[in-house]
N, C-alpha and C positions, 0 to 999 in steps of 0.2 A: 639338308634342312636348314643348317645354320650358315651364316655368311662369314663368320669370323672364327678363328681358332681361339683357344682360351687366352693365350698371351696377348694376342692382338686386341681381343675384346676388352680385357682388363686395362691395357694401356690406353685405349681410346676412352674407356669409361672414366679412368682416373683423371684424364685431361678435361673431359667434359664436365664432370662433377666439380672438380676443383675450380673451374672457371665460373660456375654458377654460384651466386650468393642470394640476393633478395629475389632473383627471378625464380627461385625454387619454391616460392610460396604458392604452391599449387596442390591439386588433388582434393577430392572430397569423397565421403562415404556416408550413405544413409542405410539404416537397418530398421525395418518396420514389420509389424504384425499384419497379416492378411488372412482372409478366409482359407487360403491355401497354405498357410504356415508362414513363419518368419522368413523374410527375404532381404537381401542386401544388394544395393547398387553402389558401384565404386568406379571412379575414373582415375586415370593417370594423366596429369597435365604437366607440361614441361616446355622449356624454350626450344628443344630439339625434338624431332619426330621420334616416337617410341615404337618398339616392337613388342611382341608377346608370344610366349611359348607356354602352352598348358603342359605341365609335367605331372604324370601320375606316379605316385610313390607308394608301392604296395607294402603290405605288412612284411616285416623281416629284413628290410634293407638296413645295412649298417651305415652310420654317418658320423663324421667328425667335423667340428667347426674349428677353423683356424683363428686363434686369438692370441698372438704372440705377446701381447702386453699383460696377460693375466696368468696367474699361477696355475690355474686349471682350465683346460678347454673342454667343452661339452662333447661327449660322444654319446650317441643314442641309436637304438634300433627301432625302426618304425613300428609302432604299436597299432595305430589306426590307419587304415587305407586313406590316402589323402591326395588331392590334386592341388598343385601350387601353380600360380601364374608367375612365370619367370620373365624378367626383362634383361635381354642381353645387349641390345643395340647401343644403349647409353649407359646402363648401370652395371654391365658386366656380370650378370648372373644373380641379381637380387630377386628373391621371392617376395613379391609385393603383396600377394593375397593368397589365401588358401582355405580350403574347407575339407573336413574329413567325414568318414562314414557315420559318425555320431551326430553330425549337424553342427559341429563347432567350426567357426570361421575366425580368421584373423587378418588384419590389414596393417600394412606399414605405410605411413605417410610422413611427409617432410614437416619438420618443426624447427624452423630457423632459430627461434628464441632459446632453444635448449643448448645450442652450440657453445655459448659462452660459459655454461656451467660444467662442461665436460672436465675441465681442469680440476674441479673440486670433487669429482666423483671418486670414491675410494673402492678399490677391489674388495668385495665382500668375502672372497674365498670360495664362493660357489662356482661351479662349472660355468664358463662364460660362452656366450653365443655371439657370433658375428652378425651384423645386420643383414648379411647375405642369407643367413640360415635361420634366424630367430622365428620367422613366421612358419617355416616348415617344421621346426622343432615343436612349436606350440601345438599345431594341428596334428602332428604325427604322434604326440605323446599324451595329450589330455582329451577327455571326453566332454567336459563342460567348462564354462568360464570360471565357475567357482573352483574347480579342481586346479586349473592353471594358475589362478590368482593365489590360492592357498600354497601351492608349491613355490611361487615367487616370494610370497611373504615369509615362507619357512626357509628362505635362502637355498632353495634347491637349484635355482638357475639365476643368472644375471646377464645383463647386456654388456657387451664389450665396447663400451663407449669410446675408449681411447684409440681403438683400432680403426674406427670409422669405416668408410667405404673405400677400398683399394688405396689405403694410406692417407686419405683426406678426411679430416674430422667434420662431421655434420650433425646437426640436431635432427632427430626423428622421433616419432611417437607411434604407439601401437594400440590398436583396438582389438579386443577379444570379444566375440559375440556368438552366442549359441542358439539352438533352435527353440529354447524356452523364452528367448528374448532378453536374457541376462547379458549385460554389457560391462566391460571394464576398459578403462582408458589409462595407459601407462605413460607417464611423462617425467622428464628430468627437469627439476626445478632448481631455484637458487640454492647455493651451497652444495650442489651435487646431490641433492636429495631426490630419491625416486618417490613420486606421488601416484597412487592408484585411485582413480575416480571410479565409483561404482554407480550403476544405474540400470535402466532397462529400456525397452523400446518406447515406453511412455515418458521417459526422462529426456533431458536435453542431450544425453549421450547418443541418442538415435541419429544425430548428425555429427559428423567429424570433418574438420577442415584442417587448416594449418595454423601458423602463428596468428595471434599470440597464444599463450598458454590458456588452459580451460577457464581459470578464474577470471582472466581478462576478457575472454569471450563472453562470459556470463555478465560481467559489468557492462559491456557494450550492448548486449541483447536487452538488458533491463531498461535501457533508455527508449526502447521501441514498444509500441503497442501491438503485440502479436494477435490480439483479438479483433483488430480493426480490419474487416474484410475488404475495405477500400484501399488497404495497403498504403496509406498516406505516409507512414514513417518507415517504409521498407526501401532501403537504398539499392542502387542498381549496379554498382561497380563490380569488377571481378576480384577485388581484394578478398583475402581469406575471411576477414571480419564480416564483410557483407555477404559472402557466399554462405557462411555458417548461419547468419541471421535469416537469410532468405530460405535456407533449407529448413530451419525450425518453423518459420511461418508457413511454408507450403505443406510440410508434413503434419503440422498441427490441424490443418483444415481438410486434408484428404480423407475421403470415405470410400472404402472398398465394398462393393456389393456382394452379398452372400451368394447370390446365384450367378455371378460372373465366372467365366472360365478362367483357368490359369493364364491363358494367353491374354485375355482382356485385363486381368489383374496385373500382369507383367507390363502391359502397355501403359497402364495408369501409373505404375511405379516409375517407369522411365520418363513419362511426361512430367511427373512431379519432380523428379530429380533434375531433368534437363532444364526446366523453367528456372530453377534456383541455383544450380551448381555447375552445370556445363559451362565451359569457358570457350567462347568463339575465338577464332584466330584473329590476330592483329589488334586486339584491344590492349590498353595500357593499364597496369595496376597502379592506382594513385599512391599507394603506400611506398612503392620502391621504384616506380617509373619504368618497370620492365614489362615485356610482353611474353605470354606463354599461352598455350592452348590445350584443350582436351584432345588427346590423340587416340587413346584406347579406353574402353569402358566395358564392364561386365556386370550382369545382373544374375544372381543365383538364388535358388530356393533352398533353404536349409532342411526342408522336409522331403520334397519330391525329387531332388537332385538335378533339376533343370538348370542349365547354364547357357547364357547367350552372350557372345562377344561382339562388340562393334568397333570397327576401325574408323575413326572420325576423319581421317585423311581422305578416305574414299567413300565412307558411309556403307561399306560392305559389312555383312554380318555372317556369323557362323555359330552353330551351337552344338551341344552334346548333352548327354545325361550322365551324371555321376555313376548311376547304377550300371551303365554299360561297360564300366571299366573295372568292376570289382573282381573279375576273374583274372586280371593281369597279375603275373607273378614276377615281372621284371619292370624296371623303370621305363616308362613309355612317354613319348612326347608328340605334340602336335603344334606346329607353327601356325597359329590361328590367323595371323596377318597374311602369310603366304597362301594358305589354303583358301581363305576367303577371296583373295585376289584371283584365284584360279577358278572361281565360280562355285566352289563347294558350299553347301549349306549345313553339312554335318561334318564335324572334325574327324579326321582319320589319324589314329595313333599308331606309331611304330617305335621300335627301340631307339632310344635317344643316342645321337651321335656324339662323339667326343667333342668337347668345346676347345 
């Protein structure tokens, strides 16, 4: 199922990630309410082509996060059945997105502007989580956004900033979003201070992009007229600032029909997302002069469990339903890129092979 063993994957990942700086200003996420329940669309954009493995983590699995720079490393036993989207080809085993049986989802996106503040972040003494594991931990431990945020604010868990990704420090940020539409955005700010922004699917947190930090996105968006349907002040570049603004504009005006099927609603979600946030190949980001593209994308429903994966290198798609995995008693995997390329339209899960 997997092309690389764990050591090779991590070695390549470390080199690839270390080489990327401004080019990493990519990826987007939108979370919206629909007549079929709260739903999320998320893409992974990068300078190199990305893979994707859907990993089912059933209740009772014991886990440990490796965080050598911190006094205490997090260990946990999976409380809620969850499915994580794992990226091995470039990032060497990062869980980029996940959702659990309670409808709680979490997303990990790049945040270049936070990297400079890592040196000022102080170990809080809480059990620390590697960026490889933090999305899995959140969705396997908590039932709601409120529960996860309260635990964070009570110093029950922290992010292992100093350990970075495979030895290279990078800025990242986390969205936590549940089936009620409650959203939290966790970011590292000046002075090493963690800031938790709170909102819901009606707030600007319904859209998530990359740099700059949320307060700077808000200042940029304030200059545009999001009510002007002629879109005279809506910019077109692939920069994170512009993708975030376009995402807010498009999601502000989308209307979902009450009598539309879930398939129709999902199609409208994707067209809304793709118009504002999908990144075509070969375009240049005016902020950093780099090129990157959307390679993988998924849309999932927090209520009915539907999940659809798209590989934008080939435009092949494959799906599954969360509820079809709830009887699994061991960790199971499906390489969605590989299986889609084989012509499958429904993912087939089997025991995960050693990395």
